[in-house]
MIKE-353747 format. One line per 2 residues: number of its first residue (from 1); for each residue x, z, y of C-alpha. Coordinates in pm, whole numbers, plus 50000, padded with zeros to 5 digits. Each point is the difference from the previous one (the first is absolute). Layout:
BEGIN
NUM> X/Z/Y; ... $
This chain:
BEGIN
1> 41868/39257/85798; 50149/50142/50319 $
3> 50166/50325/50100; 49875/50242/50264 $
5> 50227/50236/50190; 50375/50066/49972 $
7> 50270/49813/50190; 50022/49695/49779 $
9> 50030/49641/50116; 49739/49777/49834 $
11> 49953/49626/50019; 49676/49856/50128 $
13> 49803/49817/49729; 49906/49636/50047 $
15> 49679/50005/50205; 49802/49692/50098 $
17> 49669/49923/50169; 49753/49795/49797 $
19> 49643/49889/50057; 49728/50131/49770 $
21> 49672/49819/50059; 50135/49904/50341 $
23> 50100/50354/50105; 50359/50122/50047 $
25> 50121/50253/49743; 50329/50181/49942 $
27> 50155/49916/49664; 50311/50124/49823 $
29> 50189/49772/49764; 50094/50214/49699 $
31> 50202/49843/49719; 49952/50316/49793 $
33> 49621/49976/49989; 49843/49831/49697 $
35> 49674/49932/50186; 49864/49910/50344 $
37> 49806/50283/50165; 49752/50025/50287 $
39> 49909/50317/50183; 49645/50119/49940 $
41> 49970/50065/50374; 50082/49643/50107 $
43> 49775/49870/49723; 49704/50191/50142 $
45> 50083/49902/50359; 50023/49628/49921 $
47> 49711/50014/49750; 50206/49829/49732 $
49> 49815/49905/49684; 50070/50262/49733 $
51> 49958/50002/49624; 49979/50312/49784 $
53> 50221/49992/49692; 49845/50067/49660 $
55> 50272/50256/49930; 50239/50177/50234 $
57> 50360/49873/50004; 50272/50269/50013 $
59> 50241/49960/50293; 50337/50155/49918 $
61> 50245/50077/50278; 50377/50009/49960 $
63> 50013/50380/49995; 49903/50146/49664 $
65> 49662/50172/50018; 49884/49811/50311 $
67> 49704/49785/49903; 49647/49901/50099 $
69> 49741/49746/49889; 49869/49671/50134 $
71> 49621/49968/49984; 49935/49701/50228 $
73> 50140/49653/50062; 49947/49785/50311 $
75> 50037/49630/50084; 50082/49892/50355 $
77> 50146/49706/50192; 50373/50053/50062 $
79> 50194/49811/50267; 50376/50038/50042 $
81> 50237/49727/50120; 49889/49689/49801 $
83> 49790/50203/49755; 49624/49976/50048 $
85> 49792/50080/49691; 49786/50256/49821 $
87> 50195/50292/49855; 49905/50287/49769 $
89> 50094/50359/50087; 49969/50332/49817 $
91> 49835/50268/50215; 50175/50332/50061 $
93> 50075/50253/50274; 50305/49883/50196 $
95> 50193/50189/50266; 50144/49822/50308 $
97> 49914/49650/49872; 49692/49787/49950 $
99> 50146/49794/49715; 50275/50016/49741 $
101> 50114/49654/49893; 50187/50045/49673 $
103> 50156/49783/49732; 49680/49800/49921 $
105> 49990/49868/50359; 50375/49931/50001 $
107> 49994/49831/49660; 49705/49774/50079 $
109> 50150/49875/50328; 50372/50009/49902 $
111> 50086/50235/50284; 50360/50092/50082 $
113> 50071/50330/50177; 50309/50091/50198 $
115> 50130/50310/50176; 50246/50041/50287 $
117> 49849/49800/50164; 49647/50008/49860 $
119> 49891/49663/49860; 49686/49878/49825 $
121> 50007/49644/49868; 49684/49847/49851 $
123> 50093/49712/49771; 49650/49914/49879 $
125> 49674/50009/50195; 49771/49944/49700 $
127> 50017/50284/49750; 50126/49947/49646 $
129> 49833/50158/49694; 50172/50314/49875 $
131> 50149/49889/49669; 50342/49941/49848 $
133> 50284/50190/49835; 50024/50249/50290 $
135> 49641/50118/49962; 49844/50266/49776 $
137> 49641/50101/49939; 49910/50356/50094 $
139> 49709/50127/49793; 49777/50250/50180 $
141> 49731/50048/49736; 50095/50363/49946 $
143> 49644/50115/49937; 49937/49729/49745 $
145> 50332/50069/49830; 49924/50371/49978 $
147> 49657/49934/49845; 50145/49746/49757 $
149> 50279/50239/49900; 49749/50279/49941 $
151> 49796/49773/49770; 50312/49901/49808 $
153> 50105/50363/49955; 49653/50092/49875 $
155> 49997/49712/49752; 50347/50086/49866 $
157> 49907/50368/49975; 49697/49918/49787 $
159> 50209/49762/49789; 50259/50272/49932 $
161> 49750/50281/49927; 50035/49964/49617 $
163> 50370/50092/50015; 49964/50271/50266 $
165> 49976/50314/49790; 50123/50355/49987 $
167> 50274/50078/49749; 49754/50189/49779 $
169> 49774/49692/49978; 50270/49766/49870 $
171> 50102/49951/49634; 50357/50092/50094 $
173> 50159/50319/49859; 50022/50295/50240 $
175> 50313/50014/50212; 50052/50373/49961 $
177> 49858/50290/49807; 50076/50262/49740 $
179> 50187/49865/49701; 50057/49656/50153 $
181> 50352/49862/49977; 50008/49629/50074 $
183> 50337/49839/49945; 50108/49639/50042 $
185> 50342/49913/49863; 50172/49755/50232 $
187> 50314/49972/49784; 49982/49835/49660 $
189> 50219/50208/49764; 50048/49696/49777 $
191> 50167/49797/50274; 50361/50018/50110 $
193> 50048/50019/50376; 50330/49884/50148 $
195> 50107/50173/50321; 50212/49846/50274 $
197> 50271/50198/50178; 49913/49994/50370 $
199> 50317/50151/50148; 50204/49754/50205 $
201> 50367/49964/49894; 50248/50161/50237 $
203> 50164/49668/50086; 49671/49842/50113 $
205> 49855/50304/50176; 50129/49919/50355 $
207> 49853/49649/49985; 49673/50136/49858 $
209> 49970/50263/50274; 50063/49739/50270 $
211> 49740/49758/49860; 49745/50278/49960 $
213> 50053/50115/50359; 49962/49644/50133 $
215> 49681/49935/49801; 49842/50328/50113 $
217> 50084/49938/50367; 49842/49654/50000 $
219> 49693/50133/49807; 50073/49772/49708 $
221> 49993/50313/49785; 49766/50292/50060 $
223> 50064/50339/49850; 49731/50118/49760 $
225> 49972/50309/49786; 49896/49940/49640 $
227> 49952/50364/49904; 49619/50000/50019 $
229> 49934/49637/49906; 49706/49924/49771 $
231> 49865/49679/49841; 49800/49831/50278 $
233> 49835/49701/49836; 49744/50102/49741 $
235> 49807/49680/49929; 50046/49626/50018 $
237> 49876/49793/50289; 49668/49816/49949 $
239> 50166/49660/50042; 50351/49872/49952 $
241> 50004/49718/50254; 49768/50142/50268 $
243> 50162/50339/50063; 49766/50198/50221 $
245> 50051/50364/49891; 50268/50266/49984 $
247> 49905/50286/49767; 50175/50334/50039 $
249> 49957/50337/49834; 49696/50099/50207 $
251> 49941/49707/50237; 49897/49636/49971 $
253> 50088/49765/50286; 49792/49679/50013 $
255> 50103/49700/50214; 49730/49750/50102 $
257> 49975/49718/50253; 49627/50037/50066 $
259> 49711/50241/49951; 49859/49787/49718 $
261> 50335/49997/49819; 50030/50375/50046 $
263> 49662/50060/49838; 50100/49782/49705 $
265> 50340/50168/49966; 49853/50351/50015 $
267> 49747/49919/49729; 50275/49852/49782 $
269> 50202/50321/50036; 49695/50215/49922 $
271> 49931/49789/49690; 50360/50042/49887 $
273> 49982/50377/50052; 49679/50017/49797 $
275> 50156/49787/49725; 50297/50236/49960 $
277> 49803/50324/50038; 50133/50092/50344 $
279> 49776/50209/50224; 49966/50056/50375 $
281> 49915/50309/50197; 49651/49960/50148 $
283> 50112/50109/50346 $
């Protein structure tokens, strides 16, 4: 990214001249780019071999909301200092430069960059494979994921249809109506409840106030009102050892490591709901 206008001093990026298929091209070394890019214009001018991708790859810029997609990939001969080999570029519209050499190029050739003064040191002429603890795999199969997710949702919806009913269709008693007076006694009259005096003695109150203030300031304690609290957990978890759900009054949170596990976990929860005569809203 670069700024236009205003009286602001900006540093020049690291710009180099490289050879692409024997022709000089302007390249910018960008340590913030996760890919190497070639301008569509220079690709057409040099007649570089292009390859259409099966699915478009989203290209996200640093600014939120700034994005585009990569549809084509090109392979060309790259010559710079001691480097002379075939290199793969993603095709996109570039402004002011023919190439953007990002972290893949720097990683493969162990390149060191320096500013004030500008320095580019190539430590390895032959490229290394991109692997190791510093690498991650970026999945771009968004279309396939969307289709797979839609199929999973449809399957789970059909699986849960037997317990998706209106209140009038369930064997449960009505929640409200004329003459209805449901009452659940939470206190057993046959038991003796012992209360605990919660007031702090006068002699210990200064120490208590100081400790409370310190704990609140460091966020060790967080104030919470218990006036409107209700019982949150209403059923046991499906498994004791493999905890993958949190069940609240009107929500069920399911934790899964993969799509297959999530399907299995959802069906286990639906089975447990059916077993205990719980019902879901069809929407």
